[in-house]
C-alpha positions as CSV (number, residue, x, y, z in Angstrom):
1,M,0.0,0.0,0.0
2,Q,1.2,3.5,-0.9
3,Y,-0.4,6.7,0.3
4,N,-0.3,10.4,-0.1
5,I,-1.7,12.9,2.5
6,I,-2.7,16.2,0.9
7,G,-4.8,19.3,1.7
8,E,-4.1,20.5,5.2
9,P,-5.8,22.1,7.1
10,L,-8.7,20.1,5.4
11,P,-6.7,16.9,4.7
12,V,-7.4,13.7,2.8
13,V,-5.3,10.6,2.5
14,E,-5.2,8.8,-0.8
15,C,-4.3,5.1,-0.5
16,H,-3.2,3.1,-3.6
17,L,-3.7,-0.6,-3.2
18,A,-2.4,-3.6,-5.1
19,P,-4.8,-6.3,-6.1
20,G,-6.2,-8.1,-3.0
21,E,-4.9,-5.4,-0.6
22,G,-7.5,-4.0,1.8
23,M,-8.2,-1.2,4.3
24,I,-10.4,-0.9,7.3
25,T,-12.1,2.3,8.3
26,E,-14.8,3.8,10.5
27,K,-18.2,4.5,9.1
28,G,-18.4,7.6,6.9
29,A,-14.6,8.1,6.4
30,M,-14.5,7.1,2.8
31,C,-14.8,10.1,0.4
32,W,-14.0,8.6,-3.0
33,M,-12.6,5.5,-4.6
34,T,-12.1,3.6,-7.8
35,P,-14.9,1.3,-9.0
36,N,-13.0,-1.9,-8.3
37,M,-12.9,-1.3,-4.5
38,K,-15.2,-3.8,-2.8
39,M,-16.9,-2.7,0.4
40,E,-17.9,-5.1,3.2
41,T,-19.3,-4.1,6.7
42,V,-17.8,-6.1,9.5
43,G,-18.2,-6.3,13.3
44,G,-15.4,-8.6,14.5
45,G,-17.2,-10.1,17.5
46,V,-19.5,-8.7,20.1
47,G,-16.7,-7.8,22.5
48,K,-14.8,-5.8,19.9
49,M,-17.9,-4.1,18.7
50,F,-18.9,-2.8,22.2
51,G,-15.3,-1.9,22.9
52,R,-15.2,0.3,19.8
53,M,-18.6,1.9,20.8
54,F,-17.2,2.8,24.3
55,S,-14.1,4.2,22.8
56,G,-16.1,6.7,20.7
57,E,-16.2,4.7,17.4
58,A,-19.0,3.0,15.5
59,M,-19.7,-0.6,16.4
60,F,-19.2,-1.7,12.8
61,Q,-16.3,-1.1,10.5
62,N,-16.0,-1.0,6.7
63,R,-13.5,-3.1,4.9
64,Y,-12.5,-2.1,1.4
65,T,-10.5,-4.5,-0.9
66,A,-9.0,-3.9,-4.4
67,M,-10.5,-6.4,-6.7
68,G,-9.1,-7.5,-10.1
69,G,-6.4,-4.8,-10.3
70,N,-4.9,-1.8,-8.6
71,G,-7.3,0.3,-6.6
72,M,-7.4,3.7,-4.9
73,I,-9.5,4.9,-2.0
74,A,-9.4,8.2,-0.1
75,F,-10.3,9.1,3.5
76,A,-11.0,12.6,4.6
77,S,-10.7,14.1,8.1
78,S,-13.9,15.0,9.8
79,F,-12.5,18.2,11.4
80,P,-10.0,20.8,10.3
81,G,-6.6,19.6,11.2
82,S,-4.1,17.0,10.2
83,I,-3.9,13.3,9.3
84,R,-0.8,11.4,10.4
85,A,0.4,8.0,9.4
86,Y,1.9,5.7,12.1
87,N,3.6,2.3,11.6
88,I,2.1,-0.1,14.1
89,S,3.9,-3.2,15.1
90,P,4.3,-5.5,18.2
91,G,6.0,-3.4,20.9
92,N,5.1,-0.2,18.9
93,E,1.4,0.2,19.8
94,L,-0.2,3.6,19.9
95,I,-2.9,5.0,22.2
96,V,-5.1,7.7,20.6
97,Q,-7.9,10.0,21.6
98,K,-11.5,8.9,21.2
99,S,-12.6,9.1,17.5
100,G,-8.9,9.6,16.5
101,F,-8.7,6.4,14.3
102,L,-9.4,7.1,10.6
103,A,-8.3,4.1,8.7
104,S,-5.6,1.4,8.5
105,E,-4.2,-1.6,6.8
106,M,-5.9,-4.9,7.5
107,G,-3.3,-6.0,10.0
108,V,-4.0,-3.2,12.5
109,Q,-6.4,-4.0,15.4
110,L,-8.5,-1.4,17.1
111,S,-9.4,-2.0,20.8
112,V,-10.6,-0.1,23.8
113,F,-7.9,1.3,26.2
114,F,-8.9,2.1,29.8
115,Q,-6.8,4.7,31.7
116,K,-5.3,2.9,34.7
117,R,-5.6,6.0,36.9
118,L,-9.2,7.2,37.2
119,G,-8.2,10.8,37.6
120,A,-6.6,10.7,34.1
121,G,-10.0,9.8,32.7
122,F,-12.3,12.0,34.7
123,F,-10.2,15.2,34.8
124,G,-7.7,14.9,32.0
125,G,-10.0,15.8,29.1
126,E,-8.7,12.9,27.0
127,G,-11.5,10.7,28.4
128,F,-11.4,7.6,30.7
129,I,-11.7,5.4,27.6
130,M,-9.2,5.8,24.7
131,Q,-8.3,3.7,21.7
132,K,-5.4,1.3,21.3
133,L,-3.9,0.5,17.9
134,S,-2.0,-2.8,17.9
135,G,-1.1,-5.5,15.4
136,K,1.0,-4.7,12.3
137,G,0.5,-2.1,9.5
138,I,0.1,1.5,8.8
139,A,-2.7,3.4,10.6
140,F,-4.0,6.9,9.9
141,V,-5.0,9.1,12.8
142,E,-7.0,12.4,12.8
143,I,-5.5,15.3,14.7
144,D,-7.5,18.4,15.7
145,G,-5.5,21.3,14.3
146,Y,-1.8,20.7,13.6
147,A,0.2,17.9,15.1
148,V,3.3,18.6,17.2
149,E,5.4,15.5,18.0
150,Y,7.9,14.9,20.7
151,N,10.0,11.8,21.4
152,L,10.3,11.5,25.2
153,A,13.2,9.8,26.8
154,A,12.7,7.5,29.8
155,G,11.4,9.5,32.7
156,E,11.1,12.7,30.6
157,Q,7.8,14.5,31.2
158,M,5.6,17.0,29.5
159,I,2.8,19.0,31.2
160,I,-0.2,19.5,29.0
161,D,-3.4,21.5,29.2
162,T,-6.6,19.5,29.1
163,G,-7.5,18.0,25.7
164,Y,-4.3,18.6,23.8
165,V,-3.1,15.0,23.9
166,A,-3.9,13.4,20.6
167,A,-1.8,10.2,20.8
168,M,1.1,8.6,22.6
169,S,3.1,5.4,22.5
170,A,1.7,2.6,24.7
171,S,5.0,2.8,26.6
172,C,4.1,6.3,27.9
173,R,2.3,6.9,31.2
174,M,-0.4,9.5,31.7
175,E,-1.5,11.0,35.0
176,I,-3.3,14.1,36.3
177,V,-1.9,16.8,38.6
178,S,-3.7,19.7,40.1
179,V,-2.7,23.2,39.2
180,P,-0.5,24.5,42.0
181,G,-1.9,27.4,44.1
182,L,-5.5,28.1,44.8
183,K,-5.4,31.5,43.0
184,N,-3.8,29.9,39.9
185,A,-6.4,27.2,39.8
186,L,-9.4,29.5,40.3
187,F,-8.3,32.6,38.4
188,G,-5.6,31.5,36.0
189,G,-8.0,30.5,33.3
190,E,-6.2,27.1,32.7
191,G,-8.6,24.9,34.7
192,L,-8.0,22.9,37.9
193,F,-5.9,20.1,36.4
194,N,-3.1,19.4,33.9
195,T,-2.2,16.2,32.2
196,V,1.4,14.8,32.7
197,V,2.8,12.3,30.2
198,T,6.0,10.5,31.1
199,G,8.2,8.7,28.6
200,P,9.7,6.8,27.0
201,G,7.8,7.0,23.8
202,K,6.3,9.3,21.2
203,L,3.9,12.0,22.3
204,V,1.6,13.7,19.7
205,L,-0.1,17.0,20.7
206,Q,-2.8,18.8,18.8
207,T,-3.2,22.6,18.6
208,M,-7.0,22.9,18.3
209,P,-8.9,20.3,20.4
210,I,-12.5,20.0,19.1
211,N,-13.9,20.3,22.7
212,N,-12.1,23.7,23.1
213,V,-13.6,24.9,19.8
214,A,-17.1,23.8,20.8
215,S,-16.7,25.6,24.1
216,V,-15.7,28.9,22.4
217,L,-18.6,28.6,20.0
218,R,-21.1,28.0,22.9
219,I,-19.8,31.1,24.7
220,G,-20.0,33.2,21.6
221,S,-23.5,32.2,20.9
222,T,-24.7,33.3,24.4
223,Q,-23.2,36.8,24.1
């Protein structure tokens, strides 16, 4: 499979497939394709279906296969921002925000990921339930706004405002810390909690979390 990501900040990824190659994607992600791409809706078992539902995705996925020759299929982002490709392999799994998964090669598996620390889920803004991408293959992830990537060394930390974590390596650890000082917490405008991600691993941040945009629009509509 070869691919080309074009069109930021309203991106689309074009995937060029050899005969018999396939892609899996969430409902509604496909935007155009060649006529020889065969679509099949799959569930993958009750447990996986409900796991996807709890992690913010549809219970069913669509599988597209190139039949009788080379095929092309394109997937568009649902929100202004970025699409990033990540090579998933054993020991190189990726944890992504809810609804972050866009599409992948057939060897990638999507499952639910629960935050081990309850505080990280209830106060961190990324949600108690996230998504885990495992298996083997290339996966495409939606980023709200532009993507900023850091490679954290073992023990290296980054303090992040609520909602800005788009993805991280499964080897990273996430926890929640309170903003120091009562005055800072109440009047600083940054909320009561920050997210702390500790390496080793890749950390992907996003510059325009969709929840922040929705909050600004709500405030604007009431003025």
